[in-house]
C-alpha positions as CSV (number, residue, x, y, z in Angstrom):
1,M,-45.6,-37.5,137.5
2,E,-43.6,-38.6,134.4
3,L,-40.6,-40.7,135.3
4,S,-38.8,-39.6,132.2
5,G,-35.9,-37.3,133.0
6,K,-36.3,-37.8,136.8
7,V,-33.4,-38.9,139.0
8,A,-34.4,-42.0,140.8
9,W,-32.6,-43.9,143.6
10,V,-33.6,-47.5,144.4
11,V,-32.3,-48.6,147.8
12,G,-32.2,-52.4,147.8
13,G,-31.8,-52.5,144.0
14,S,-29.5,-55.5,143.7
15,S,-32.3,-58.1,143.4
16,G,-36.0,-58.8,143.5
17,I,-38.5,-56.0,143.4
18,G,-35.9,-53.3,143.8
19,A,-34.0,-54.5,140.7
20,A,-37.2,-54.8,138.7
21,V,-38.3,-51.3,139.7
22,A,-34.8,-49.9,138.7
23,R,-35.0,-51.6,135.2
24,E,-38.6,-50.4,134.7
25,M,-37.8,-46.8,135.7
26,Q,-34.8,-46.8,133.3
27,S,-37.0,-48.1,130.5
28,R,-39.3,-45.1,131.1
29,G,-36.5,-42.6,130.8
30,A,-35.4,-42.1,134.4
31,L,-31.8,-41.6,135.4
32,V,-31.4,-44.4,137.9
33,A,-29.0,-45.1,140.8
34,I,-29.2,-48.3,142.8
35,S,-27.8,-49.2,146.2
36,A,-27.3,-52.4,148.2
37,R,-24.5,-54.0,150.2
38,R,-23.0,-56.0,147.4
39,Q,-21.3,-54.1,144.7
40,D,-21.0,-57.1,142.4
41,R,-24.7,-57.8,142.4
42,L,-25.4,-54.1,141.8
43,D,-23.1,-54.2,138.8
44,V,-25.0,-57.2,137.3
45,V,-28.3,-55.3,137.6
46,S,-26.9,-52.1,136.2
47,G,-25.0,-53.6,133.3
48,G,-23.1,-50.4,133.2
49,T,-26.2,-48.3,132.5
50,M,-27.1,-47.2,136.0
51,L,-25.1,-45.5,138.8
52,S,-24.2,-48.3,141.3
53,V,-23.3,-47.2,144.8
54,A,-22.8,-49.8,147.5
55,A,-24.4,-48.9,150.9
56,D,-25.8,-50.7,153.9
57,V,-29.2,-49.6,155.1
58,T,-28.3,-50.3,158.7
59,D,-25.4,-47.8,158.4
60,A,-26.9,-44.3,158.2
61,V,-23.5,-42.8,157.4
62,S,-23.0,-45.0,154.3
63,L,-26.5,-44.1,153.1
64,R,-25.9,-40.4,153.4
65,A,-22.6,-40.7,151.5
66,A,-24.4,-42.7,148.8
67,A,-27.1,-40.1,148.4
68,E,-24.5,-37.3,148.2
69,R,-22.6,-39.1,145.5
70,I,-25.8,-39.6,143.5
71,R,-26.6,-35.9,143.8
72,E,-23.1,-35.0,142.6
73,E,-23.2,-37.3,139.6
74,L,-26.8,-37.3,138.5
75,G,-28.4,-34.3,140.2
76,P,-31.0,-33.9,143.0
77,I,-32.9,-37.0,143.8
78,D,-36.5,-36.7,142.6
79,V,-37.8,-40.2,143.5
80,A,-36.4,-42.6,146.2
81,V,-37.8,-46.2,146.2
82,L,-36.9,-47.9,149.5
83,S,-36.9,-51.6,148.8
84,A,-34.3,-53.2,151.1
85,G,-35.7,-56.1,153.0
86,Y,-35.1,-59.1,155.3
87,W,-37.2,-62.1,155.8
88,K,-36.9,-65.2,158.0
89,Q,-39.8,-67.3,159.2
90,M,-40.0,-67.5,163.0
91,T,-41.7,-69.9,165.4
92,G,-43.1,-69.2,168.8
93,N,-41.7,-72.5,170.1
94,E,-38.1,-71.4,169.7
95,W,-38.0,-67.6,169.8
96,D,-35.0,-66.1,168.0
97,P,-34.3,-62.6,169.3
98,D,-31.3,-62.2,167.0
99,S,-33.5,-62.8,164.0
100,F,-36.2,-60.5,165.3
101,N,-33.6,-57.8,165.8
102,R,-32.2,-58.2,162.3
103,H,-35.7,-57.7,160.9
104,V,-36.0,-54.5,162.9
105,Q,-32.5,-53.3,161.8
106,V,-33.0,-53.9,158.1
107,N,-36.7,-53.3,157.5
108,L,-37.6,-50.6,160.0
109,I,-34.4,-48.8,161.0
110,G,-33.1,-49.3,157.5
111,M,-36.1,-47.5,156.1
112,S,-35.6,-44.7,158.6
113,N,-32.0,-44.3,157.6
114,S,-33.0,-44.2,153.9
115,I,-35.5,-41.5,154.6
116,A,-33.0,-39.5,156.5
117,A,-30.6,-39.6,153.5
118,V,-33.1,-38.0,151.1
119,L,-35.8,-36.1,153.1
120,P,-33.9,-33.0,154.2
121,E,-32.8,-32.1,150.6
122,M,-36.4,-32.8,149.3
123,L,-37.9,-30.6,152.0
124,A,-35.4,-27.8,151.1
125,R,-36.4,-28.1,147.4
126,R,-40.1,-28.5,148.4
127,R,-40.5,-31.4,146.1
128,G,-39.7,-35.1,145.9
129,V,-41.2,-38.6,146.2
130,I,-40.4,-41.2,148.8
131,A,-41.9,-44.7,148.0
132,G,-41.5,-47.2,150.8
133,I,-42.0,-50.9,150.0
134,S,-43.8,-52.6,152.8
135,S,-46.1,-55.6,152.4
136,V,-49.6,-56.8,152.8
137,A,-48.1,-58.9,155.6
138,G,-48.3,-55.7,157.7
139,Y,-52.1,-55.6,157.6
140,R,-52.7,-58.5,160.1
141,G,-50.7,-60.9,162.2
142,L,-49.8,-64.1,160.3
143,T,-48.4,-67.3,161.7
144,G,-44.6,-67.5,161.3
145,S,-44.4,-63.8,160.5
146,Q,-44.0,-62.4,163.9
147,A,-40.8,-60.4,163.1
148,Y,-41.4,-59.7,159.4
149,G,-45.1,-58.7,159.9
150,A,-44.3,-56.5,162.9
151,T,-41.7,-54.5,160.9
152,K,-44.0,-54.3,157.9
153,A,-46.8,-52.9,160.0
154,G,-44.3,-50.5,161.5
155,Q,-43.3,-49.4,158.0
156,I,-46.9,-48.8,157.0
157,N,-47.5,-46.6,160.1
158,L,-44.2,-44.8,159.6
159,L,-45.0,-43.9,156.0
160,E,-48.5,-42.8,156.8
161,S,-47.3,-40.6,159.6
162,L,-44.6,-39.1,157.5
163,R,-47.0,-38.5,154.7
164,I,-49.3,-36.4,156.9
165,Q,-46.3,-34.4,158.3
166,V,-44.6,-33.5,155.0
167,A,-47.6,-33.2,152.6
168,R,-47.7,-29.4,152.8
169,A,-44.0,-29.1,152.2
170,G,-44.3,-30.5,148.7
171,V,-42.9,-34.0,149.4
172,R,-45.1,-37.0,148.6
173,V,-44.9,-40.3,150.5
174,I,-46.2,-43.5,148.9
175,T,-46.8,-46.8,150.6
176,V,-46.2,-49.9,148.5
177,C,-47.7,-53.1,149.7
178,P,-47.1,-56.1,147.4
179,G,-48.5,-59.5,147.9
180,F,-46.4,-62.5,147.0
181,V,-43.7,-61.8,144.4
182,R,-41.3,-64.4,142.9
183,T,-37.9,-63.3,144.3
184,D,-35.0,-64.6,146.3
185,L,-37.0,-63.6,149.4
186,T,-39.8,-66.0,148.5
187,A,-37.7,-68.8,146.8
188,T,-37.4,-70.8,150.0
189,N,-41.0,-70.6,151.1
190,D,-42.6,-74.0,151.3
191,F,-46.1,-72.8,152.0
192,P,-48.8,-71.7,149.6
193,M,-48.3,-68.3,148.1
194,P,-51.7,-67.3,146.5
195,F,-51.7,-65.0,143.5
196,I,-47.9,-64.9,143.3
197,I,-46.6,-62.6,140.5
198,E,-43.2,-62.1,138.8
199,A,-40.9,-59.4,139.9
200,D,-41.1,-57.6,136.5
201,T,-44.9,-57.4,136.9
202,A,-44.4,-55.9,140.4
203,G,-41.9,-53.4,138.9
204,R,-44.4,-52.2,136.3
205,A,-47.2,-51.9,138.9
206,I,-45.0,-49.8,141.1
207,C,-43.9,-47.5,138.3
208,D,-47.5,-47.2,137.1
209,G,-48.5,-46.2,140.6
210,L,-45.7,-43.6,140.8
211,E,-46.7,-42.0,137.5
212,R,-50.4,-42.0,138.5
213,E,-49.4,-40.3,141.8
214,R,-51.1,-42.9,143.9
215,T,-50.8,-42.6,147.7
216,E,-50.9,-46.4,148.1
217,I,-49.9,-49.0,145.7
218,V,-51.2,-52.5,146.5
219,F,-51.0,-55.5,144.2
220,P,-51.9,-58.0,142.8
221,I,-55.5,-56.9,143.1
222,R,-56.9,-60.2,144.3
223,M,-54.4,-60.3,147.2
224,A,-55.1,-56.6,147.9
225,V,-58.8,-57.2,148.3
226,L,-58.2,-60.4,150.4
227,M,-55.9,-58.7,152.9
228,K,-57.8,-55.5,153.1
229,A,-60.9,-57.5,153.9
230,A,-58.9,-59.4,156.5
231,R,-58.6,-56.2,158.5
232,L,-62.4,-56.4,159.2
233,V,-62.3,-59.9,160.7
234,P,-62.7,-59.7,164.5
235,V,-59.5,-60.4,166.5
236,A,-60.8,-63.5,168.2
237,L,-62.0,-65.1,165.0
238,W,-58.7,-64.2,163.2
239,S,-56.7,-65.8,166.0
240,A,-58.9,-68.9,166.0
241,L,-58.5,-69.4,162.3
242,W,-54.7,-69.0,162.3
243,S,-54.3,-71.2,165.4
244,R,-55.1,-74.2,163.3
245,V,-52.0,-73.5,161.1
246,S,-48.7,-74.7,162.5
247,P,-45.6,-73.1,160.8
248,K,-42.5,-75.3,160.2
249,E,-39.4,-74.6,162.3
250,A,-37.6,-71.4,161.3
251,D,-34.4,-73.4,160.7
252,D,-36.1,-74.8,157.6
253,H,-36.1,-71.4,156.0
254,A,-33.2,-69.4,154.8
255,A,-32.7,-65.7,155.6
256,I,-32.5,-63.3,152.6
257,E,-31.5,-59.7,152.5
258,R,-30.7,-57.3,149.8
C-alpha cells in the first residue's frame, strides 16, 4: 500500500510516536489529520500543514465528530493509526485503582472508541486500514506494569480478534508493538530501557510496515526477538525471575497521556 495520496488519521498525534508517524506519513505524500486533547500541541506538530482536530479518546462522541470533520475536509479515511496512550508505573504495595481505571479508559476503551469512529465507514467502502499501537509490554507480565501491561495485552487481543472478523470485508487491521521509544511517556522512567530508539525511527518503522502491508509491526528487532522469546518461558520461572526485581513507588513516576 502506497501512503502517497491516502487520507490518514493519527489519533494521539500531538507527541511521541503519534507525532512521528504523522510527520513521516506526510513526508510520504499522505493527507494527514491528527487528533489529541490539546489543540495547541496539535498545532505545533501540524505547523499548519496537517488538519488538526481536537478530540478525547475517552469521549466516543468527540471522536466520531472528529472523524466526520476529517471526511468532510479531506475525504474518506484510508488509514487510521491509533496511538493515544497513558502510562504510570504501579506498585502492588499501594494499589491505585484510579490509575488502573485511567489506563483502561485511555488505552483500551480509547482504542475501542477510535475504532468505532472509523470502522463502519471502512466496512461500507470495503477498504481501509486500522493500525493500533500496543506494546511489547503486552506480551508478558512485567513488574510495575500491572495496569499498562494489562491494557496492552487487551489491545493485542482486541486487534487480533477484529482482524479475523473483518478480513473478508476488505478492512486490514495491523498490530504495532514497539519496544522502548524515547518520548514523553518514557522520559520519567528511571529503570533500564534496553534497545531504546528515537521516535522518528519508530515513525519510519511503522510507515514501512504499513506500506509493506505487514499484519504485525514489532521493533526494534532485538527487543522483538527478546520479548517474543519471553512468551516461551514457563510461568513459574518467569514469576521467579521478576520477583527479584522491586519497582520503585508509583509516586516517583509521572503520568503521561496524549
